[in-house]
N, C-alpha and C positions, 0 to 999 in steps of 0.2 A: 605581620603580625604574626602572634602564635597560635595555633589550632589546637583544639582540645574537641575530640568528637564524644559525646556521651551519651549513651542509650538513656531515654527516658526512663526506661525500667528501671534502671538503678535507683533513682531520684525517688523512685515511687515503693522503696523496699523497707520503709522503716518498721512494719510492723514483723517481718522475719527478721530485722536485726535484734528489734527487743526481744523477741523471743527466746534468743539466746543468751540475755543477761545473766538469769539464775545461774546458768552454767559455765558463765565465764570465768569467773575467778579458778575454781577449781580446776578450770581445762588449761588455763596458763600456767597455773603451778604444777600440773601434772607435765606439760612440755617442759617447764624450766629446768626440771629434775632429769630429763633426757640424755643419754650421753650423746655425740655425736653422731655415731653410727643409728643410734634409736632415733635420733629427730630427721637425720635424713630419711630414715626407712618411712617415717611417719608422714612428712611430706610428699614423699612419692606417692601415697594415698589421698594425700589431701591438701594438694600445692596451695590451693587457692583458697584456704581455710584463714581468716583474718589473725586468729589466735597463734596459728602458727608462723606468718608472716611477723606478727611483733615479734614471738621469740626470735625468728630468724635474724630481723633488725638487730634486737638487743645483743645478738653474739657476733654481729657484725662490728658494731660500734666496739665492743669488748675487744676484739680481735684485731681493730687498729688501733692499738693501745689505748685501751678504752677510752674512747674518744667524746667528748662531750655535744657536739655537734657535727652536722653533716652538712657540708659545701657542695652544691650539687649544680653542672651547667651543660647546655648542649654545643661543646665548639667543637660542630662536626665539621665547621670551614677548616679546621686543622689540619684535616688529613688532603685536603688542597693546597695546601701551602705551596706558595710558588707560582701560583696560577695566575692568570689575569683576573683585575679584580672584578671584571664584566662576569666571568666565571663562575664567581663566589655569592653575586650581587643576590640571585635568588635562596639563598641561604641567610640572607637579612631577616632576622626576627623568628628563623627556625628554632623549635623549641619544644621537645618532646620528655623535659624533666617535671613538669606537676605531676602526672600519676605515681612514678616510681619514688618521687619526694614522698607522695602521700604516706605511703607505709613504711618505706625507710625511714621516715622521722620519729614512727612511732618506738623506735629503739633506742635513740639518744636522747640524754639527758635534757638536753636545751633544744632538741629538737631539730630542723631544719631550714638552712636560708639557699633559696634558688636565685641564682645571676642570671638574670637576661637582658639582652640586647633591647628587645620589644616589648613593651607592656602588653597583656593577655587582652584582647577587645572584651568589653564589658560582659557580652553574652556569654562566653567562657568562662570566665573568672567567675560569674556568679553560680554557672552549674556546678565549676569545681567546691565553690565552698559550700554549696548544699552537700555535694560527696564527701566531703570534708567533715561536715555536721552530722552526718551518719555515722561515720565510722566513729565519732567523739561519742555519739550515744551508744553505741554497742561496747566500746571501752570503757564508757565512765569517764572520762578525763579529757583534757585538753589534748590535741595536738598541735605543739608548736612550729608553724610554718611562717617564712617570712619572704617577700618573692622582692627583690630588690633590682632596682633600676636606676641607671644613672641618666641625669635629666643633661639637658643641651649645656646648661650651666655647671656640668660636673658634680652636680650634689646628687646623692643617694639617697632615692625614695624609697619608702615601704609601701607596695603598691595594694597590698590585702587592706591595709589600714586606713590610705587615700580612699582605696574604693568604697568602703564601708561608712566612713565620713563625710565624705563629700563624693557622691556618684557623678553629678555632674562636671565637678573639678576634672574627676578621672575620666570622662569620656572627653572633655576637652584634651588632656593629655593624649589620648590615642589618636586624637584629629590629628594635634600636633607632629606627632612620630608619623603619620601617615604620610605626610607632606614634606618631610625633609630626606634629603639625600642620601644613598646609600655609601657615600665615601667615607663616612666615619667607621664603615664597619670593614673589619679586616679580620683574618683567621686566629690570631691570639690574644682578640677583643675580651674574651671573659677571663682568661689568666690575665691578663693587664689590669683587667677591672679590681680582680681580687688582688691584685699586688697595691693599685691605687688606694683602695679602701679598706687595706690589710687589718689597720688596728680598729676601724669601726666592726668590720665582719668578726672579728675576734673577739671584741670586746668582753672581760669575763668567762673567756672561756679557755679553759688550760689547754686542750688539743682540738683539732676539727678534723674528719674525715672529708677529704676531697675528692669527689666522684666525676671525672671529666665523661665525655662522650665515649672517647677510644683514648684510654691510657697511652701515652707514648714516653720517649726518653725526652723528647722538648719540654712535656710537662716535669718530669723530674728536675731537668735541667734550671729550666724558668724558677721553679719554688724550692729548688735547695736550700735557699738562705732562711726559708721558715722552716726547717726540717725540725726543729724544735718545738714546733706548734703547729705543725701539719703531719696528717698520715696519708699515704696514697696507695693507690691498688698497686698491683705487680702488672709489670709492661705486658700488654696483650702481643700476640702473635697471630697474624692472620693468613699467614702463607699455608694454603692449601696443600702445595706439594709435601712440606714439611710434616704438618701433619697426619698426611696420609703416608707417607712410607716409614715415619716412627711407627705408628701405630701397628702397620705391615710388618716391619721388622719385630715386632714383640708379638706377632700371632694372632692379631687382632683382626677378624674378618668379615665385620659390618661394613665391607669397603665395595665400591666397586672398582672394575679393573682400570688403570689408570695407568698413563705415560707421560710425563714431565716433558716437555720441549724448551730446552734454554736457547737463550739469545744467540751463543756462539754454536747452535747447530746440534749438541748433542741431543740425546734422546736418554732417558732416564728411567730407569725402573724399579731402584731400591735405593736407602737410604744413604749407604755405602757411597752410591755413584752420586747422588745429591750433594752429600757433603764436600764430595771432590771436585764436584764441576763448580759448586756455589765458591770455593776457596779461589778458584783461579778465573772467576769474571769479573770484570773491569767495566770502564767506564768505553774501552776499547770496542767491547761487545756489544755494549748497550745503549753507545751514542746515535741518536734518530737519525741516521741516514739510509739512503737510499740501497745502498749496498748491504746494510746489517739487517734491514728490514726482508731483503731477499732472503737472506739465511735464515731467518726466525719462521718467513713464512715457508721455507721449504722442509724445513724440520716438524712443523706442525703438520703439515701434510703428510710426511712421512709416517709420522706418530698415528694417525688416521689411518693409513694404508695398512700400518703394523696392527692394531687393533681388527680391522677387518681380515687380513690376510692368516694371521697366527689364530685369532680367538674367535673369528667370522662374529663380530660386535659389530654393531653403529656405534658412533661415536657423537661427541657433545665438546666444543671446544671452548674453553674461557681462556682469554688473551692474557690475561695477568693472574698467577696463580695469587698475588696478595690484593688482588683489586677487590674493593668492595662494592655492593650493588652488582646491576644487572649490564652495566657498560659494556663488560669486555665478553659478555655471552655471546657466543654466533650460534641462532636458534637454525637447526637444518631444515626451518618450514622457509626462513629468509634467506639464506643461504648456501641453497643445496648443492652447488656447484663444487666445493671443496670436499662435501660426504661421499660424491658420486666417485668413486673409486675405477669404475669405466671410461671416466673422461681423462684425456691427454694430463697426464701431471703437469706440466709446463702452463697450460691453459688455467689449470687450477693454483698453482703457486702465484700466478700474475693475476688473478682475481683476488688473491688473499693479500697479497703485498699493497694493492691499492687499498683495500679496505683498511689496512694499518696505517697506510699514508694519512688515510684520512680519518681515522677513530684517534689515533695518538699521536697528538700536535704537541708535545712536549719536549724537553730537551732529551731525555732517555727511555729508551725502551724496557718493557717490564724484563726482568731477569729471565722470568719463567712462563710459560703456557701451560696449561694443563690440558691433555687429550684424555677424557673419561667415557666408558660407556654409557651409552644413552638408552637410561634406566627408562623400564614398562612398568607405572606404577599400578595400583589396585585405583578404582576410580572412586568418589565421595559423590553424594546427590548433588544433581548439576554439572555433572561430567568434571568436579573438579579433581585433579590429580591429588593422590594420598600423598603428601607433601608437606612435612611438619616442620615447624622451629620448636625446637626445645631448648630450654633454658633454665638457669640456677645460679646460685651465687657458690664460689669455691672457696672455703676458709679452712685454711692448716692444710691443705691438699687435699678434703671432703667435699665430694659434690653434694649440694643440698637444692633440691629442685625446687622450682616456681611457675612454670607456666608450659602449658603446652600448646600451638596453635595450627591451623590450617592454613595453607596459604594457598593464594591461586597465582599463577604466573601467566605471561604472554609473550612467547617467544624468548623464553629464560629470564626474564624480568619479572619480578614479584609485582602486583597489581591489587592483591586483595586479602585480606586476613581475618579468619574467624577466630574466636577466642571464646574459652566458654571455663566453667568451674569443673563441669561436668563432662565425661567422656562421651555420655551417650549423646548429646546435642551435637557432635560432631560424629555422628554414626560411630564411634569406636567404643571399646570395653576398658574397664578399667585395667584389665590384664596386660592388652596393647599397651596403654601409656605407662604402666610400671615397666615394661620390658625395654620403652624408648629410655624412660629415666635410669635404669640399671644399664644400659648402653653406655650413656653419657659418663654416669658413676665409673664405668670399667675404663673409660678413655683417659678421665682424670687419673686416674689410678695409674696408670701407664704413662702419661707425658707429664705430670707436675714435676718430677723430679728432673727428666731432661731437658722441659722448658724453664725451668725455675720459676715456675705459675702457682703458687700456694693460696694466694688471696685475691680475689676479683671475681668479675661477673665470668660465666661461661656460656657461652648458646653457639648453634649450630642449625645446620638443617640436614633433612633426612627422609629418604623415601621410604614407604612399604610397598614393597614389590608385587606382583601379581602371586606370586607362589608364598607370600607372607614374611620373607626375608625384609630385614631392618638394613638401608644402605645410607651410609654416613656420605655425605657429599658436599658439604660447605660449613664454614666457619664463619661465625659472626660475633666475633670475641669485643665487643663494644655495646654500649648501652644505646636504647633508642628505638622506636618503632618496633618491629617485628622481634626484634634482639634483643629484649630486655625483659628484665621479672618483672615488669610494670604492670602485668594486667589486673586490673580490678575484681574485685570479690562480687561473683554473682551469686547472691544467696537465695537458696532454697526455701 
């Protein structure tokens, strides 16, 4: 089933919303007149302001061929395409589209449509509709949103209407879904659902903006036949090594020191080396064999040793430069042997080889791992590292900020997150937040042409070090969870 965690305080903020109504019209008119640079600068100061989000949503719609409606879905399983069905079963019903759809839909003339595999449970849908009502009160207009679900007979149901008209029938629908097999779920489900019901979903709409979880070439190919009716974001690139070396080559300094280890055994420290090695890599090097794993493991250990011997730096390994999530991270707390340069190298290689054999069970190995310096960040309340997710939207190569969140990790994997409209709530200052947003704006300025990424989501993670430096550490250019401009508006 889908999940929506709702802060009960958000549902009690009606007086705060109403207090802004007298200023709303002039405020929105002011924002609509700003140039892209001016709006981006304004957003860096007030990223969670609802009027700013509405104006940004309007410009998103305009940028994507003046789209009339938003079509949004969380096809996260597409990242695991080719895996065994059992490995994607836990994603059945995964959906974090509701909050981003709420504010994004405000900028589209015909609103938004959310395509779901699973109906949200009645409790979360009720909370969601309360939040929707509060936003409508503030805007003094209806926000048009539909949640579309395909039932067992293949019919398309609009769930908000069903929930409001017949709550008992809606609850029965949820119960029936909970009992059905997960065999019908597969990575391309949402894309195929859109294709099966294309004429219904796009009825009376000239053009729609489709916003997948993670825009890929597969989406582009699958939906190419509808290019006269659909607009898509640019294809995202989450290769940490490529981002790092491109930025480094252009003089960007807010980076940890890093060495990439290629599957064929090479160590890489520049963009020139990266492109050269990438061109010669093929399945001979990346085929998941014991010999290739040993070569890969040995290169990673050598990179760890180089960081130690040449730069006197401790290391942190991520087995897949392109990997999403924390599964490929190797925390020194969990795997101390590979980071102990005093131990026998063969013993360390053997340990890492065995770990890779157990962890990577697909047909191919990653093309590259990354070995970067282990950052010592500042601490926030509760002994939380100053580890942040910064997010925004790129339009015509310009970064428009939307959120900053403080993230908690355990052994290199994210386990918790704190989000607020106010830096003070996270023990930060507006100056620090603007520095983070400025850093991301600069990254977009340096990367947009090189990556061909002019329109779409942009998000990543950075540390604030003990001496106050910003260190960009990861890219999560996909929608959903902590890497989405989906933060709600906390009204002061």
